[in-house]
Steps between C-alpha positions, in 0.01 A plus 500: 500500500192377693319191368161580353203354678324205330170626641274708279534883551145503634450259786154461652399817326780717650875550439688195614728529796706191570564411863827298509429395864160349418488151652132433528230642726597851621550498874549874561144611435270783586127494568292514184152648440489649851178685440316185405652325802366771732158483338502122525579516874224764551251277314594202713447709816169618358408142423567405858288795612226384265506159653486645850200719413325205340577295809341769720188539295453149360365185649556183300211339678273716284641310197546159653195467719135555393299789645130500578245773423593682815878529418605236751753222422370149513697304759659809660589433861349730761182556302160328484628338177790325673347157437346591173776481238280438189308754291143417401298672226127551560412454134786379288281529187556877523870444435607503139825303522765378752721808439222719629465276808864508583517877452217534764275700270202257463172699552369278779546486877821328605524334838777324700402142594672211673395249235334490163139368442489124444138473374237662286258717690283811457369756747143404401562132579660596831198709602264214395691242718583738786170441685561119501878491547703796623829343395430624149539852627804417717677387183375778278580784739879426465482667161290796607619839624643498850226587748208413282272261687149537356415197291133612479585824317332501161704367210458828301638708781793258569599502137455875473720570801730208410485367854540145366577334164201391291669165442795284611703298252735208598847657484859446597766762583742607234733797548319543834167557321194278462449376146242247377617146530504408129539135410481359145324159482491320165554832322221679692581791735336452842497651846426240779373261230245752375482677172247767608404681819257756646627861517268591789304741280262243367705392201684182416852573363752280327838417641638646182400852633731439789775390273461823294512700826815319607658431165818298514475419871440129431823468309687691769366272766617199300833672464523532877481120533765455234710759675485297819628192323778700334608629838512145631719401206740785566509406868605140421737573205677828587815314603531335162417826322799663674718209400396549137585874518841419658569260214402776258746738670784248468423423133475877417834558663668211315338612175648851532842371601508249214402758236868577451527148346152451354389842369661459155386139464142583593479798272662338194292187545182703496609711201591199293182327628292784368685489165446127478129533593442769236690285246283203578196723451626606158549134402159401623326783315691406181391134543132601549526728197640233274243247626200727435620650173388199296165456667174632347359823652823554696624764257212741580630828631406643842339803337267271307351329810485826700473507877417169676436456870636146482879539480540139385367599160812706433723208593368311199643763263852476363528878496460508882802281550695702246431819696603323824819371338597844369428664833707249694782534241504873552509455880779243474700739278449788738615291799812373323587852373453651847705218643785570257509875555435493871716196589758716677236680705343169593844378613543819707158445660596141590838613642318761713259234624790280600672794665183575694502148632857545622411835662218347696721213613752756639230714668256233627340741744326678218269195448348557844450875465143452361402386853576852617299646218209265574492597866503871425221455242295299741536781758393764245202289388392439859518870589312601186224245561459599871496866415244442229275303736526764772421775252207307363365453854543864600185693595196490717179314454279657240126437518262533212132479440400164352146436374333217320287751307656580166363858486626617839679835452699457822667171393882503547493838679728521808311480826553491877355187667453688832274771348352292211187408692413864547525589128222474248689249278319196645169673434577591134671158441331237721735222603818704436785472741820677592753220476880472479632526141878534504800666672592845386486868598483856381834624635788603275680176582201286407439693175851428379515135596501403130795736431690360799440143360650614166801651688533177689510308166750735337744503794468117521603465133790747558631293795463170314689631200764656726560163670538328165731781381712465813535132433599548142752770578652287782540192280637715215768645725602156626527345151681819365759442775555154354536623140741779573731274693800455271612173672195291590432411767800648680404866428127459592448721810386344828125488566404656162123463566504674833729774366271554199186512722660761728603715202159488341321583818742769619571687174224418253171483693384816309593355160326168571197685635494724188493203263245316717273814504490524119408132467243531787318787330465299174370194695257721692351630175479143373301402805265798453454399132422141604244628750336723238490214253335281761234766565441565127452134403129548459537822304396510132732783399738318270729801458557533878573131526741516206678807646527333841644185343758705310605689818536169689719363225716815495550508876584127500772562243619808691520296820706225330742762350539682833571166680764425243667846522488502879667160526790618288511840672537328834795300363675821389424654838659203674816537283552871467290654779338764280148630544198328343459712189866495414513125553188435299640718216838320508331160501269593215773627267726204589221250415405689179861476377478120550136441422555169312708356784228611745231326301697174458599485867150585623333229296766238570483569878119501502489168316752322720340623817154407383629159404663471845183590678302260288740215558527552873129551575405220259747246642410578861132490407535156338682375807226643726233338281654158539540553873151624585333241278695219678686383189842486667508164676797579723325779688141408435423464874625853575237666276235679705133426450351782285154617391640660183855398396507796255507747792856429612595415139402842362651669805833327441491586121407869553740533798778343297449747220512794745813364671671451158379843395661659804839326433491578131418865557826534682676321213329726240613806695854359498497453128360847434765658729779308336376598160495875578848466656615316194376782270667761718820290502505489120457875466729612789792263465725390215703215650811709568695475825335821628155403384456119495187318422318363801285250300574128525750329266204332318346831412833646388559195278153539341568870423873441409604731790816460699651656815860620442738452791713776635849545355686379811287186496586436129871557570498251789317252278775531228774461751335190634477353153873562437591323822 
């Protein structure tokens, strides 16, 4: 009579079929989610085509370099502006803010010049001094329209036709544009040591008006100087920064390898430390309560004194400390009760952490797989950014009517600069001009530039999530090969990482793309909601803001859940080779049947990895602090001279955290994979000769499980004992 299976009759939501030949990741596989794979390949080809079209129509110079009112690039070789790389604004007071200036939509004539003005001057002053000294005109004409050479033309006509600016302001180039040279002296904003200036229209204006027109430029210019010093610090300390990151890499590797010995000690020390800290809190609250109970006015209740902004008032009441003591006692009781009832699950979690450390030590190549992921992600980000820039710069020069008169009905209407002089616009709106506004067009391609940008973003998210999914599935397959090796490390297959990578890419591209697409759509909607929230910040409709906030919260929770499910689905794909939906369903039901174990392992792993990141980045940061501040006498002479020692220090700390995060992500994937394999092992096997447990002896001891040897082996053992 056949032995009954120890597995529940419903396994992963379907009738259980035991495979007696199951020995880890299935090698005889078929392609999964073929339709999604085909769609993914077509989308990639379409994405390449989109990049090619954007490359054909776009010109990054339109984004990078400034353009004058005639649609010509400043500094472009082969044009009259070859030696004029800076953009000059005739009247910067017409510009509302720096964003308008950078977007080339300031309603004033824009001209390419070789240098910015270095003095205050007005057209009126130039005409007055021209008869005595023609050098005034030679200087002023640099900032007039090309070809204009009539300094005796009346001021009214010059300003009407915008042949020359009404005034010049001392400026310096920033982002290849002339901005007022702001300097703060003794708390007063000045330009060339002056606090006011003539605007060329008979008025005296304050420098504050220039600041309002170029709001924030002064701080940006100061930031440029700071940026130069930071660059110098990086140039002189990059070698030591790399040494710090290498030290971090070595420490991270040692930390992971030593977790097999230290995981239990670290965790139990922290648990008992928390219990001791809460116990001390209870004793301190009791001592404060006893001390205050006999004092006058200390027995007043909290309800009697009502709400007080000064929290120290409540600390003078005995009732406050009584509430604190009771609360801490309840917390202490909950912690102890949870520890008593979950002690076996905590021990299982620690054993899995130790087993993960062993698995990483046997498959060391997995620690360097994140480099491949990083390079692929860098390639995707670069392609997306370049495509976005070329799409943004697609189009031809668009000219619009610009007028200084507020009531001109032709303002912002598209015009043709070649036929503008023959129209009646200049008669209806004196002083109006047909000037360059932006790059665009009226073709189908140009009308759908925004849609193409959205497609660029969505495909970018899809590719990024696919690369992450490929890494997770690859690592899961490698670590599953370790778990399902009955005799470790003898039964671990050769090159498990490379074999897992080839399996994932050859058979499961469609499944990985399917999971990545679901996550990408949710992330895309989150980005759209963030954009809408940014646009509606000034709105006064409280209901819309509340609804938007709720939707953002829901999509955030949905994204977190999908990431969790995808991660476990990829592990099941790496083991069984099923399609995405079946793997996600299997993983979900498996985890739900062991929800307490999942919660305990998840929190224990998160805590230990966070503690590891904190210890590693903190210790390397302290070492870097003592080094860059010259507090290590032995190597004091080797420390480079720095403007800001915090520049390499923060770089080392942040870089150390990222390096440790990359190493620990591999370890976390290892633990999650071993955990799912452990759960499958418990449900599929019973320790018999035909179905032995693959878990380690430590896990079997915790669960009181044993592997029974085959009958011939037992017989040989008895014979050996008789002899």
